[in-house]
DSSP file (Angstrom, degrees, kcal/mol; ACC not computed):
  #  RESIDUE AA STRUCTURE BP1 BP2  ACC     N-H-->O    O-->H-N    N-H-->O    O-->H-N    TCO  KAPPA ALPHA  PHI   PSI    X-CA   Y-CA   Z-CA
    1    1 A M              0   0    0      0, 0.0     2,-0.4     0, 0.0    23,-0.2   0.000 360.0 360.0 360.0 134.2  -89.7   25.7  -10.5
    2    2 A K        -     0   0    0     21,-0.1     2,-0.4    22,-0.1    21,-0.2  -0.735 360.0-163.7 -96.0 141.1  -91.6   28.8  -11.4
    3    3 A N  E     -A   22   0A   0     19,-2.3    19,-2.9    -2,-0.4     2,-0.5  -0.936  14.6-134.8-118.4 145.3  -94.0   30.5   -9.0
    4    4 A T  E     -A   21   0A   0     -2,-0.4     2,-0.4    17,-0.2    17,-0.2  -0.869  22.7-174.9-102.4 133.3  -96.6   33.1  -10.0
    5    5 A V  E     -A   20   0A   0     15,-2.9    15,-3.1    -2,-0.5     2,-0.4  -0.978   6.6-161.8-128.3 137.9  -97.0   36.2   -7.9
    6    6 A T  E     -A   19   0A   0     -2,-0.4    69,-2.6    67,-0.3     2,-0.4  -0.964   7.6-175.6-122.6 139.0  -99.6   39.0   -8.3
    7    7 A A  E     -Ab  18  75A   0     11,-2.4    11,-2.8    -2,-0.4     2,-0.4  -0.983  10.1-159.2-132.4 144.2  -99.4   42.5   -6.8
    8    8 A I  E     -Ab  17  76A   0     67,-2.6    69,-3.2    -2,-0.4     2,-0.4  -0.986   8.3-168.5-121.5 133.5 -101.8   45.4   -6.8
    9    9 A D  E     -Ab  16  77A   0      7,-2.7     7,-2.4    -2,-0.4     2,-0.8  -0.985  13.0-146.6-123.1 131.5 -100.7   49.0   -6.3
   10   10 A F  E     -A   15   0A   0     67,-0.8     5,-0.2    -2,-0.4     2,-0.1  -0.857  24.7-178.9 -97.3 108.7 -103.1   51.8   -5.6
   11   11 A G        -     0   0    0      3,-2.6    30,-0.1    -2,-0.8    29,-0.0  -0.217  44.3 -92.6 -92.3-171.0 -101.7   55.0   -7.1
   12   12 A T  S    S+     0   0    0      1,-0.1    29,-0.2    28,-0.1     3,-0.1   0.750 119.7   9.2 -77.4 -23.1 -103.2   58.5   -7.0
   13   13 A S  S    S+     0   0    0      1,-0.3    25,-2.3    27,-0.1     2,-0.3   0.460 127.6  34.1-134.6  -6.7 -105.1   58.1  -10.3
   14   14 A K  E     - C   0  37A   0     23,-0.3    -3,-2.6    25,-0.1     2,-0.4  -0.988  61.3-131.6-149.8 158.9 -104.9   54.4  -11.3
   15   15 A I  E     -AC  10  36A   0     21,-2.8    21,-1.8    -2,-0.3     2,-0.5  -0.934  23.6-159.7-108.9 134.0 -104.7   50.9  -10.0
   16   16 A V  E     -AC   9  35A   0     -7,-2.4    -7,-2.7    -2,-0.4     2,-0.5  -0.962   6.4-169.3-118.1 130.2 -102.0   48.6  -11.4
   17   17 A A  E     -AC   8  34A   0     17,-2.7    17,-2.8    -2,-0.5     2,-0.4  -0.982   9.0-170.6-116.3 127.4 -102.1   44.8  -11.2
   18   18 A L  E     -AC   7  33A   0    -11,-2.8   -11,-2.4    -2,-0.5     2,-0.5  -0.956  10.6-162.4-120.1 136.8  -98.9   42.9  -12.1
   19   19 A V  E     +AC   6  32A   0     13,-2.8    12,-2.7    -2,-0.4    13,-1.5  -0.979  21.0 176.0-114.7 128.2  -98.6   39.2  -12.6
   20   20 A A  E     -AC   5  30A   0    -15,-3.1   -15,-2.9    -2,-0.5     2,-0.5  -0.930  26.4-137.4-132.6 154.4  -95.0   37.9  -12.5
   21   21 A E  E     -AC   4  29A   0      8,-2.6     8,-2.6    -2,-0.3     2,-0.3  -0.939  21.7-166.1-108.6 134.5  -93.2   34.6  -12.6
   22   22 A T  E     -AC   3  28A   0    -19,-2.9   -19,-2.3    -2,-0.5     2,-0.3  -0.875   3.6-170.9-116.8 152.6  -90.3   34.0  -10.2
   23   23 A S  E >>  - C   0  27A   0      4,-1.4     3,-0.9    -2,-0.3     4,-0.6  -0.808  43.0 -92.8-132.0 176.2  -87.7   31.3  -10.3
   24   24 A G  T 34 S+     0   0    0     -2,-0.3   -22,-0.1     1,-0.3    -2,-0.0   0.544 112.0  76.7 -67.8  -6.3  -85.0   30.0   -8.0
   25   25 A R  T 34 S-     0   0    0      2,-0.1    -1,-0.3     1,-0.0     3,-0.1   0.100 114.0-105.6 -94.3  23.4  -82.5   32.3   -9.7
   26   26 A Q  T <4 S+     0   0    0     -3,-0.9     2,-0.4     1,-0.2    -2,-0.1   0.889  78.7 136.7  54.1  43.2  -83.7   35.5   -8.0
   27   27 A R  E  <  -C   23   0A   0     -4,-0.6    -4,-1.4     2,-0.0     2,-0.4  -0.926  38.0-166.4-121.4 145.3  -85.4   36.6  -11.2
   28   28 A C  E     -C   22   0A   0     -2,-0.4     2,-0.5    -6,-0.2    -6,-0.2  -0.977   2.8-168.9-134.7 118.9  -88.8   38.1  -11.7
   29   29 A D  E     -C   21   0A   0     -8,-2.6    -8,-2.6    -2,-0.4     2,-0.5  -0.939  20.5-134.7-111.3 124.4  -90.5   38.3  -15.1
   30   30 A I  E     +C   20   0A   0     -2,-0.5   -10,-0.3   -10,-0.2     3,-0.1  -0.656  29.1 171.2 -75.0 121.1  -93.6   40.4  -15.5
   31   31 A I  E     +     0   0A   0    -12,-2.7     2,-0.3    -2,-0.5   -11,-0.2   0.471  63.7  18.7-111.5  -6.0  -96.0   38.3  -17.6
   32   32 A G  E     -C   19   0A   0    -13,-1.5   -13,-2.8    35,-0.1     2,-0.4  -0.946  57.8-173.5-163.1 143.0  -99.1   40.4  -17.3
   33   33 A A  E     -C   18   0A   0     -2,-0.3     2,-0.4    29,-0.3   -15,-0.2  -0.999   3.3-171.4-141.3 136.6 -100.1   44.0  -16.4
   34   34 A G  E     -C   17   0A   0    -17,-2.8   -17,-2.7    -2,-0.4     2,-0.4  -0.986   2.4-169.2-129.3 140.8 -103.4   45.6  -15.9
   35   35 A F  E     +C   16   0A   0     -2,-0.4     2,-0.4   -19,-0.2   -19,-0.2  -0.968   5.5 178.2-128.1 142.4 -104.2   49.3  -15.4
   36   36 A S  E     -C   15   0A   0    -21,-1.8   -21,-2.8    -2,-0.4     2,-0.1  -0.950  24.2-131.8-146.7 124.9 -107.5   50.9  -14.4
   37   37 A A  E     +C   14   0A   0     -2,-0.4     2,-0.3   -23,-0.2   -23,-0.3  -0.444  34.8 163.4 -71.0 146.6 -108.2   54.6  -13.8
   38   38 A Y        -     0   0    0    -25,-2.3    14,-0.0    -2,-0.1    -2,-0.0  -0.954  49.8-102.1-155.9 171.1 -110.0   55.5  -10.7
   39   39 A S        -     0   0    0     -2,-0.3     2,-0.1     1,-0.2   -25,-0.1   0.478  55.2-148.0 -84.5  -0.5 -110.6   58.7   -8.6
   40   40 A G        -     0   0    0      8,-0.1     7,-2.5   -27,-0.1     8,-0.5  -0.348  19.3 -72.6  79.7-151.9 -108.0   57.8   -5.9
   41   41 A F  E     -D   46   0B   0      5,-0.3     2,-0.3   -29,-0.2     5,-0.2  -0.964  32.9-173.5-148.5 158.2 -108.1   58.7   -2.3
   42   42 A A  E >   +D   45   0B   0      3,-2.5     3,-1.5    -2,-0.3    -2,-0.0  -0.971  69.6   7.0-155.9 143.6 -107.7   61.7    0.0
   43   43 A D  T 3  S-     0   0    0     -2,-0.3     3,-0.1     1,-0.3    -1,-0.0   0.842 129.9 -55.6  52.9  39.2 -107.5   62.2    3.8
   44   44 A G  T 3  S+     0   0    0      1,-0.2     2,-0.3    39,-0.0    -1,-0.3   0.690 118.3 102.6  72.6  18.5 -107.4   58.4    4.4
   45   45 A Q  E <  S-D   42   0B   0     -3,-1.5    -3,-2.5    87,-0.0     2,-0.3  -0.972  76.2-112.8-132.5 147.4 -110.7   57.8    2.5
   46   46 A W  E     -D   41   0B   0     -2,-0.3    -5,-0.3    -5,-0.2    -6,-0.1  -0.620  23.1-140.3 -73.7 136.2 -111.4   56.5   -1.0
   47   47 A N  S    S+     0   0    0     -7,-2.5    -6,-0.1    -2,-0.3    -1,-0.1   0.900  96.6  14.9 -66.3 -41.1 -112.9   59.2   -3.2
   48   48 A E  S >> S+     0   0    0     -8,-0.5     3,-1.3     1,-0.1     4,-0.7  -0.688  70.5 174.2-132.6  80.1 -115.4   56.9   -4.8
   49   49 A P  H >> S+     0   0    0      0, 0.0     3,-0.6     0, 0.0     4,-0.6   0.803  78.3  60.0 -60.3 -29.4 -115.6   53.7   -2.8
   50   50 A N  H 34 S+     0   0    0      1,-0.2     4,-0.4     2,-0.2     3,-0.2   0.780 107.0  46.1 -69.9 -25.3 -118.4   52.3   -4.9
   51   51 A A  H <> S+     0   0    0     -3,-1.3     4,-1.9     1,-0.2    -1,-0.2   0.530  92.1  84.6 -91.1  -7.5 -116.3   52.4   -8.0
   52   52 A L  H <X S+     0   0    0     -4,-0.7     4,-2.5    -3,-0.6     5,-0.2   0.911  84.9  53.1 -64.7 -45.2 -113.3   50.8   -6.3
   53   53 A N  H  X S+     0   0    0     -4,-0.6     4,-2.8     1,-0.2    -1,-0.2   0.918 110.7  47.3 -57.4 -45.2 -114.3   47.2   -6.8
   54   54 A E  H  > S+     0   0    0     -4,-0.4     4,-2.7     1,-0.2    -1,-0.2   0.900 111.0  51.2 -65.5 -40.0 -114.8   47.6  -10.5
   55   55 A A  H  X S+     0   0    0     -4,-1.9     4,-2.1     2,-0.2    -1,-0.2   0.913 112.5  46.1 -63.9 -42.2 -111.5   49.4  -11.0
   56   56 A I  H  X S+     0   0    0     -4,-2.5     4,-2.6     2,-0.2     5,-0.2   0.944 112.9  50.2 -64.3 -47.2 -109.7   46.6   -9.1
   57   57 A S  H  X S+     0   0    0     -4,-2.8     4,-2.9    -5,-0.2    -2,-0.2   0.904 110.1  50.5 -58.0 -43.5 -111.6   43.9  -11.1
   58   58 A N  H  X S+     0   0    0     -4,-2.7     4,-2.2     2,-0.2    -1,-0.2   0.922 111.9  46.7 -62.3 -44.9 -110.7   45.6  -14.4
   59   59 A A  H  X S+     0   0    0     -4,-2.1     4,-2.0     2,-0.2   -42,-0.2   0.923 115.9  45.0 -64.0 -44.2 -107.0   45.9  -13.6
   60   60 A V  H  X S+     0   0    0     -4,-2.6     4,-2.8     2,-0.2    -2,-0.2   0.913 111.7  52.3 -67.2 -42.4 -106.8   42.2  -12.4
   61   61 A H  H  X S+     0   0    0     -4,-2.9     4,-2.6    -5,-0.2    -1,-0.2   0.920 109.6  49.2 -60.2 -44.2 -108.8   41.0  -15.4
   62   62 A E  H  X S+     0   0    0     -4,-2.2     4,-2.3     2,-0.2   -29,-0.3   0.907 112.3  48.1 -62.1 -42.3 -106.4   42.7  -17.8
   63   63 A A  H  X S+     0   0    0     -4,-2.0     4,-2.2     2,-0.2    -2,-0.2   0.899 111.9  50.0 -65.6 -40.4 -103.4   41.3  -16.0
   64   64 A E  H  X>S+     0   0    0     -4,-2.8     4,-1.4     2,-0.2     5,-1.3   0.919 110.2  50.4 -62.5 -43.6 -104.9   37.8  -16.0
   65   65 A T  H  <5S+     0   0    0     -4,-2.6     3,-0.3     1,-0.2    -2,-0.2   0.927 113.2  44.9 -61.5 -46.4 -105.7   38.1  -19.8
   66   66 A Q  H  <5S+     0   0    0     -4,-2.3    -1,-0.2     1,-0.2    -2,-0.2   0.877 119.1  41.6 -65.9 -37.5 -102.2   39.1  -20.6
   67   67 A S  H  <5S-     0   0    0     -4,-2.2    -1,-0.2    -5,-0.2    -2,-0.2   0.582  98.8-133.3 -88.7  -9.8 -100.5   36.5  -18.4
   68   68 A H  T  <5S+     0   0    0     -4,-1.4     2,-0.3    -3,-0.3    -3,-0.2   0.864  70.2 110.4  56.8  37.6 -102.9   33.6  -19.4
   69   69 A T      < -     0   0    0     -5,-1.3     2,-0.5    -6,-0.2    -1,-0.2  -0.895  70.0-119.6-133.8 165.3 -103.3   32.8  -15.7
   70   70 A R        -     0   0    0     -2,-0.3     2,-0.4    -3,-0.1    -9,-0.0  -0.936  28.4-128.2-107.7 126.6 -105.9   33.1  -13.0
   71   71 A V        +     0   0    0     -2,-0.5     3,-0.1     1,-0.2    76,-0.0  -0.602  38.1 160.6 -75.6 124.8 -105.1   35.2  -10.0
   72   72 A R        +     0   0    0     -2,-0.4     2,-0.3     1,-0.4    -1,-0.2   0.590  65.8  27.8-116.2 -22.0 -105.7   33.3   -6.8
   73   73 A E        -     0   0    0      2,-0.0     2,-0.4    71,-0.0    -1,-0.4  -0.998  67.1-161.4-145.7 141.3 -103.7   35.3   -4.3
   74   74 A V        -     0   0    0     -2,-0.3     2,-0.5    -3,-0.1   -67,-0.2  -0.974  14.2-148.6-131.5 138.8 -102.7   39.0   -4.3
   75   75 A N  E     -b    7   0A   0    -69,-2.6   -67,-2.6    -2,-0.4     2,-0.5  -0.925  27.4-152.3 -99.0 126.8 -100.0   41.1   -2.6
   76   76 A V  E     -b    8   0A   0     -2,-0.5     2,-0.8   -69,-0.2   -67,-0.2  -0.877  11.8-143.8-110.8 129.4 -101.4   44.6   -2.0
   77   77 A G  E     -b    9   0A   0    -69,-3.2   -67,-0.8    -2,-0.5     3,-0.0  -0.807  24.2-143.7 -84.5 114.1  -99.4   47.8   -1.7
   78   78 A V        -     0   0    0     -2,-0.8     5,-0.1   -69,-0.1    55,-0.0  -0.682  20.6-113.9 -83.8 125.5 -101.2   49.8    0.9
   79   79 A P    >   -     0   0    0      0, 0.0     3,-2.3     0, 0.0     4,-0.1  -0.270  19.7-122.6 -57.7 141.7 -101.2   53.6    0.1
   80   80 A G  G >  S+     0   0    0      1,-0.3     3,-1.9     2,-0.2    -2,-0.0   0.771 108.8  72.2 -56.0 -27.4  -99.2   55.6    2.6
   81   81 A E  G 3  S+     0   0    0      1,-0.3    -1,-0.3     3,-0.0   -39,-0.0   0.755  98.2  48.8 -58.8 -25.4 -102.3   57.6    3.2
   82   82 A F  G <  S+     0   0    0     -3,-2.3    -1,-0.3    50,-0.0     2,-0.3   0.265 105.4  71.6-100.6  10.1 -103.7   54.6    5.1
   83   83 A T    <   -     0   0    0     -3,-1.9     2,-0.3    -4,-0.1    43,-0.0  -0.785  63.0-147.1-123.3 166.2 -100.7   54.0    7.2
   84   84 A R        -     0   0    0     -2,-0.3     2,-0.4     2,-0.0    -3,-0.0  -0.977   6.2-151.7-132.0 146.9  -99.0   55.6   10.2
   85   85 A V        -     0   0    0     -2,-0.3     2,-0.4     2,-0.0    -2,-0.0  -0.971   9.9-165.7-120.1 134.0  -95.3   55.8   11.1
   86   86 A Y        -     0   0    0     -2,-0.4     2,-0.5    30,-0.0    -2,-0.0  -0.954  18.3-131.1-119.8 138.5  -94.1   56.1   14.7
   87   87 A A        +     0   0    0     -2,-0.4    29,-1.2     2,-0.0     2,-0.3  -0.758  34.7 175.5 -86.2 128.7  -90.6   57.1   15.8
   88   88 A V  B     -E  115   0C   0     -2,-0.5     2,-0.4    27,-0.2    27,-0.1  -0.935  20.8-159.3-132.6 156.2  -89.2   54.7   18.4
   89   89 A E        +     0   0    0     25,-0.6    25,-0.5    -2,-0.3     2,-0.3  -0.972  32.9 127.8-137.8 123.1  -85.9   54.2   20.1
   90   90 A T        -     0   0    0     -2,-0.4     2,-0.3    23,-0.1    19,-0.1  -0.963  30.5-154.0-160.1 170.1  -84.8   51.0   21.8
   91   91 A S        -     0   0    0     -2,-0.3     2,-0.4    17,-0.1    -2,-0.0  -0.987   4.2-156.7-151.5 159.9  -82.0   48.5   21.8
   92   92 A V        -     0   0    0     -2,-0.3     2,-0.4     2,-0.0    13,-0.0  -0.998  23.9-125.2-138.2 135.7  -81.2   44.9   22.5
   93   93 A T        -     0   0    0     -2,-0.4     2,-0.5    12,-0.0    -2,-0.0  -0.689  20.9-160.1 -83.1 129.8  -77.9   43.4   23.5
   94   94 A I        +     0   0    0     -2,-0.4     2,-0.2     5,-0.1     7,-0.1  -0.954  18.4 176.8-112.7 122.2  -76.7   40.6   21.3
   95   95 A Q        +     0   0    0     -2,-0.5     5,-0.3     5,-0.1     2,-0.1  -0.678  20.9  80.4-120.7 172.3  -74.1   38.4   22.8
   96   96 A G  S    S-     0   0    0     -2,-0.2    -2,-0.0     1,-0.1     0, 0.0  -0.410  82.4 -73.9 119.1 168.3  -72.1   35.3   22.0
   97   97 A A  S    S+     0   0    0      1,-0.3    -1,-0.1    -2,-0.1     0, 0.0   0.859 131.7  25.9 -66.1 -36.1  -69.0   34.2   20.1
   98   98 A D  S    S-     0   0    0     -3,-0.1    -1,-0.3     2,-0.1     2,-0.1  -0.690  89.4-157.5-127.2  76.6  -70.8   34.7   16.8
   99   99 A P        +     0   0    0      0, 0.0     2,-0.3     0, 0.0    -3,-0.1  -0.353  19.8 168.1 -66.2 127.3  -73.5   37.3   17.5
  100  100 A R        -     0   0    0     -5,-0.3     2,-0.4    -2,-0.1    -5,-0.1  -0.988  38.7-110.2-136.8 146.5  -76.5   37.2   15.1
  101  101 A V        -     0   0    0     -2,-0.3    -7,-0.0    -7,-0.1     0, 0.0  -0.623  40.1-171.9 -76.3 129.5  -79.9   38.8   15.1
  102  102 A T    >>  -     0   0    0     -2,-0.4     4,-1.8     1,-0.1     3,-0.5  -0.720  40.6-101.9-115.2 167.2  -82.6   36.2   15.7
  103  103 A P  H 3> S+     0   0    0      0, 0.0     4,-2.4     0, 0.0     5,-0.2   0.843 123.0  59.5 -56.6 -31.7  -86.4   36.5   15.5
  104  104 A R  H 3> S+     0   0    0      2,-0.2     4,-2.1     1,-0.2     5,-0.1   0.884 102.5  51.5 -64.6 -38.1  -86.3   36.5   19.3
  105  105 A H  H <> S+     0   0    0     -3,-0.5     4,-2.3     2,-0.2    -1,-0.2   0.914 109.5  50.0 -62.6 -42.8  -84.2   39.7   19.2
  106  106 A V  H  X S+     0   0    0     -4,-1.8     4,-2.1     1,-0.2    -2,-0.2   0.920 109.7  50.5 -63.1 -43.8  -86.7   41.4   16.9
  107  107 A E  H  X S+     0   0    0     -4,-2.4     4,-2.2     1,-0.2    -1,-0.2   0.899 110.2  50.4 -59.1 -41.1  -89.6   40.4   19.2
  108  108 A K  H  X S+     0   0    0     -4,-2.1     4,-2.2     2,-0.2    -1,-0.2   0.880 106.1  55.6 -67.1 -37.6  -87.7   41.9   22.1
  109  109 A I  H  X S+     0   0    0     -4,-2.3     4,-1.0     1,-0.2    -1,-0.2   0.941 111.0  44.2 -57.8 -48.2  -87.1   45.1   20.2
  110  110 A F  H  < S+     0   0    0     -4,-2.1     3,-0.4     1,-0.2    -2,-0.2   0.886 112.3  52.2 -66.4 -37.3  -90.8   45.6   19.6
  111  111 A A  H  < S+     0   0    0     -4,-2.2    -1,-0.2     1,-0.2    -2,-0.2   0.854 114.0  43.8 -66.2 -33.3  -91.6   44.6   23.2
  112  112 A N  H  < S+     0   0    0     -4,-2.2    -1,-0.2    -5,-0.1    -2,-0.2   0.589  86.6 121.4 -86.0 -12.0  -89.2   47.3   24.5
  113  113 A A     <  -     0   0    0     -4,-1.0     2,-0.6    -3,-0.4   -23,-0.1  -0.233  47.7-157.3 -61.8 136.4  -90.2   50.0   22.1
  114  114 A E        -     0   0    0    -25,-0.5   -25,-0.6     2,-0.0     2,-0.2  -0.959  15.1-140.9-114.4 113.6  -91.4   53.3   23.6
  115  115 A F  B     -E   88   0C   0     -2,-0.6   -27,-0.2   -27,-0.1     4,-0.1  -0.461   5.0-145.0 -75.8 143.7  -93.6   55.2   21.2
  116  116 A T  S    S+     0   0    0    -29,-1.2    -1,-0.1    -2,-0.2     2,-0.1   0.694  78.4  83.3 -81.4 -19.0  -93.2   59.0   21.1
  117  117 A E  S    S-     0   0    0    -30,-0.2     2,-0.1     1,-0.1    -2,-0.1  -0.466  93.8 -98.6 -78.5 155.4  -96.9   59.5   20.4
  118  118 A D     >  -     0   0    0     -2,-0.1     4,-2.0     1,-0.1     5,-0.2  -0.447  34.1-113.6 -73.5 154.2  -99.4   59.5   23.2
  119  119 A R  H  > S+     0   0    0      1,-0.2     4,-2.5     2,-0.2     5,-0.2   0.853 110.5  51.5 -60.9 -43.0 -101.2   56.2   23.8
  120  120 A E  H  > S+     0   0    0      2,-0.2     4,-2.3     1,-0.2    -1,-0.2   0.918 110.9  47.5 -64.5 -43.6 -104.8   57.3   23.0
  121  121 A A  H  > S+     0   0    0      1,-0.2     4,-2.5     2,-0.2    -1,-0.2   0.906 112.8  50.2 -63.4 -40.4 -103.7   58.8   19.6
  122  122 A R  H  X S+     0   0    0     -4,-2.0     4,-2.7     2,-0.2    -2,-0.2   0.905 109.8  50.0 -64.4 -41.9 -101.8   55.7   18.8
  123  123 A M  H  X S+     0   0    0     -4,-2.5     4,-2.3     2,-0.2    -1,-0.2   0.899 110.9  49.7 -64.7 -39.8 -104.8   53.5   19.7
  124  124 A H  H  X S+     0   0    0     -4,-2.3     4,-2.5     2,-0.2    -2,-0.2   0.935 112.5  47.1 -62.6 -46.4 -107.1   55.6   17.5
  125  125 A D  H  X S+     0   0    0     -4,-2.5     4,-2.6     1,-0.2    -2,-0.2   0.897 111.5  51.1 -62.4 -41.1 -104.6   55.4   14.5
  126  126 A E  H  X S+     0   0    0     -4,-2.7     4,-2.5     2,-0.2    -1,-0.2   0.906 110.6  48.7 -63.8 -41.0 -104.2   51.6   15.0
  127  127 A Q  H  X S+     0   0    0     -4,-2.3     4,-2.6     2,-0.2    -2,-0.2   0.917 111.8  49.2 -63.9 -43.0 -108.0   51.2   15.0
  128  128 A E  H  X S+     0   0    0     -4,-2.5     4,-2.4     2,-0.2    -2,-0.2   0.909 111.8  48.9 -62.5 -42.3 -108.3   53.3   11.8
  129  129 A S  H  X S+     0   0    0     -4,-2.6     4,-2.7     2,-0.2    -2,-0.2   0.903 110.7  50.5 -63.7 -41.5 -105.5   51.2   10.2
  130  130 A Q  H  X S+     0   0    0     -4,-2.5     4,-2.7     2,-0.2    -2,-0.2   0.916 110.3  50.1 -62.3 -42.7 -107.3   48.0   11.2
  131  131 A N  H  X S+     0   0    0     -4,-2.6     4,-2.2     2,-0.2    -2,-0.2   0.921 112.7  46.2 -61.2 -44.4 -110.5   49.3    9.7
  132  132 A N  H  X S+     0   0    0     -4,-2.4     4,-2.1     2,-0.2    -2,-0.2   0.897 112.8  49.9 -65.3 -40.3 -108.8   50.2    6.5
  133  133 A F  H  X S+     0   0    0     -4,-2.7     4,-2.4     2,-0.2    -2,-0.2   0.904 109.8  51.5 -64.1 -40.4 -107.0   46.9    6.3
  134  134 A Q  H  X S+     0   0    0     -4,-2.7     4,-2.5     2,-0.2    -2,-0.2   0.897 108.1  52.0 -63.3 -40.1 -110.4   45.1    6.9
  135  135 A K  H  X S+     0   0    0     -4,-2.2     4,-2.4     2,-0.2    -1,-0.2   0.913 109.7  49.2 -61.4 -42.4 -111.9   47.1    4.0
  136  136 A L  H  X S+     0   0    0     -4,-2.1     4,-2.4     2,-0.2    -2,-0.2   0.897 110.3  50.7 -64.5 -39.6 -109.0   46.0    1.8
  137  137 A E  H  X S+     0   0    0     -4,-2.4     4,-2.4     2,-0.2    -2,-0.2   0.919 110.6  49.3 -62.3 -43.2 -109.5   42.4    2.9
  138  138 A E  H  X S+     0   0    0     -4,-2.5     4,-2.7     2,-0.2    -2,-0.2   0.909 111.4  49.1 -62.9 -42.3 -113.2   42.6    2.1
  139  139 A L  H  X S+     0   0    0     -4,-2.4     4,-2.6     1,-0.2    -1,-0.2   0.904 110.2  51.2 -62.9 -40.9 -112.5   44.1   -1.3
  140  140 A S  H  X S+     0   0    0     -4,-2.4     4,-2.1     2,-0.2    -2,-0.2   0.906 111.0  48.2 -62.1 -42.0 -110.0   41.3   -2.0
  141  141 A H  H  X S+     0   0    0     -4,-2.4     4,-2.0     2,-0.2    -2,-0.2   0.929 112.5  48.0 -63.6 -46.0 -112.6   38.7   -1.1
  142  142 A E  H  X S+     0   0    0     -4,-2.7     4,-2.8     1,-0.2    -2,-0.2   0.882 109.0  54.8 -61.9 -38.3 -115.2   40.4   -3.3
  143  143 A L  H  X S+     0   0    0     -4,-2.6     4,-2.7     1,-0.2    -1,-0.2   0.915 106.6  50.8 -61.3 -43.6 -112.6   40.5   -6.1
  144  144 A G  H  X S+     0   0    0     -4,-2.1     4,-2.1     1,-0.2    -1,-0.2   0.902 111.9  47.3 -60.7 -41.4 -112.1   36.8   -5.8
  145  145 A Q  H  X S+     0   0    0     -4,-2.0     4,-2.4     2,-0.2    -2,-0.2   0.921 113.1  47.8 -66.3 -43.8 -115.8   36.2   -6.0
  146  146 A K  H  X S+     0   0    0     -4,-2.8     4,-2.5     2,-0.2    -2,-0.2   0.890 110.9  51.4 -65.6 -38.5 -116.2   38.5   -9.0
  147  147 A T  H  X S+     0   0    0     -4,-2.7     4,-2.2     2,-0.2    -1,-0.2   0.920 111.0  48.1 -63.4 -43.0 -113.3   36.9  -10.8
  148  148 A A  H  X S+     0   0    0     -4,-2.1     4,-2.5     1,-0.2    -2,-0.2   0.904 112.0  49.6 -63.5 -41.3 -114.8   33.4  -10.3
  149  149 A E  H  X S+     0   0    0     -4,-2.4     4,-2.5     2,-0.2    -2,-0.2   0.902 109.9  51.1 -64.5 -40.4 -118.2   34.6  -11.5
  150  150 A T  H  X S+     0   0    0     -4,-2.5     4,-2.2     2,-0.2    -2,-0.2   0.910 111.2  47.6 -62.6 -43.0 -116.6   36.1  -14.6
  151  151 A I  H  X S+     0   0    0     -4,-2.2     4,-2.4     2,-0.2    -2,-0.2   0.916 111.6  50.2 -65.0 -43.3 -114.8   32.9  -15.4
  152  152 A E  H  X S+     0   0    0     -4,-2.5     4,-2.5     1,-0.2    -2,-0.2   0.908 110.6  50.0 -62.1 -41.5 -118.0   30.9  -14.9
  153  153 A D  H  X S+     0   0    0     -4,-2.5     4,-2.4     1,-0.2    -1,-0.2   0.907 110.4  50.1 -61.9 -42.1 -119.9   33.3  -17.2
  154  154 A A  H  X S+     0   0    0     -4,-2.2     4,-2.4     2,-0.2    -2,-0.2   0.903 110.7  49.1 -64.1 -41.0 -117.1   32.9  -19.8
  155  155 A I  H  X S+     0   0    0     -4,-2.4     4,-2.6     2,-0.2    -2,-0.2   0.923 110.8  50.3 -64.1 -44.0 -117.3   29.1  -19.6
  156  156 A D  H  X S+     0   0    0     -4,-2.5     4,-2.6     1,-0.2    -2,-0.2   0.908 111.0  49.4 -60.2 -42.4 -121.1   29.2  -19.9
  157  157 A T  H  X S+     0   0    0     -4,-2.4     4,-2.4     2,-0.2    -1,-0.2   0.918 111.1  49.0 -63.1 -44.2 -120.8   31.4  -23.0
  158  158 A L  H  X S+     0   0    0     -4,-2.4     4,-2.3     2,-0.2    -2,-0.2   0.911 111.7  49.8 -62.4 -42.2 -118.2   29.0  -24.6
  159  159 A K  H  X S+     0   0    0     -4,-2.6     4,-1.7     1,-0.2    -2,-0.2   0.932 112.2  46.4 -62.3 -46.3 -120.5   26.0  -23.9
  160  160 A S  H  X S+     0   0    0     -4,-2.6     4,-0.9     1,-0.2    -1,-0.2   0.873 112.6  50.5 -67.8 -34.7 -123.5   27.7  -25.4
  161  161 A D  H  < S+     0   0    0     -4,-2.4     3,-0.4     1,-0.2    -1,-0.2   0.881 110.0  50.8 -66.1 -37.6 -121.5   28.8  -28.5
  162  162 A A  H  < S+     0   0    0     -4,-2.3    -2,-0.2     1,-0.2    -1,-0.2   0.816 106.7  54.5 -69.9 -29.9 -120.2   25.2  -28.9
  163  163 A E  H  <        0   0    0     -4,-1.7    -1,-0.2     1,-0.2    -2,-0.2   0.737 360.0 360.0 -74.8 -22.7 -123.7   23.8  -28.7
  164  164 A K     <        0   0    0     -4,-0.9    -1,-0.2    -3,-0.4    -2,-0.2   0.465 360.0 360.0 -75.2 360.0 -124.9   26.1  -31.6
């Protein structure tokens, strides 16, 4: 059974949207690609936020056209500029005859982690990251609405052409 997966990557000068088909054989075939130039980002801010929606829509539309599919869900590559990395040191003891890492061990690692940054700076960075993530979610929602409107417009045009 084939599954369709879509990804968007924000580069320094262009947005790339890829549509791929995956199968159970650990294979991924790119069936559509869309590119759209944009002014990028700097210092954790979009250079032209008002032009961002159109650039995303253009890239996705081009990928949809090439792949002959409609994008319903997107995986987004978040630019490093909008993320923070913290150095941590912690450990968890794994015991038993056949020791294996479980989700519970991973949860305990995060619970035990001691961040090297001071708490206030970390909270500020986390809030900024949440705000940026929320902006990306809003853009994704708007993209879905614009894609639906574009499809509806195309259907209306086809109907009116067929009536002529």
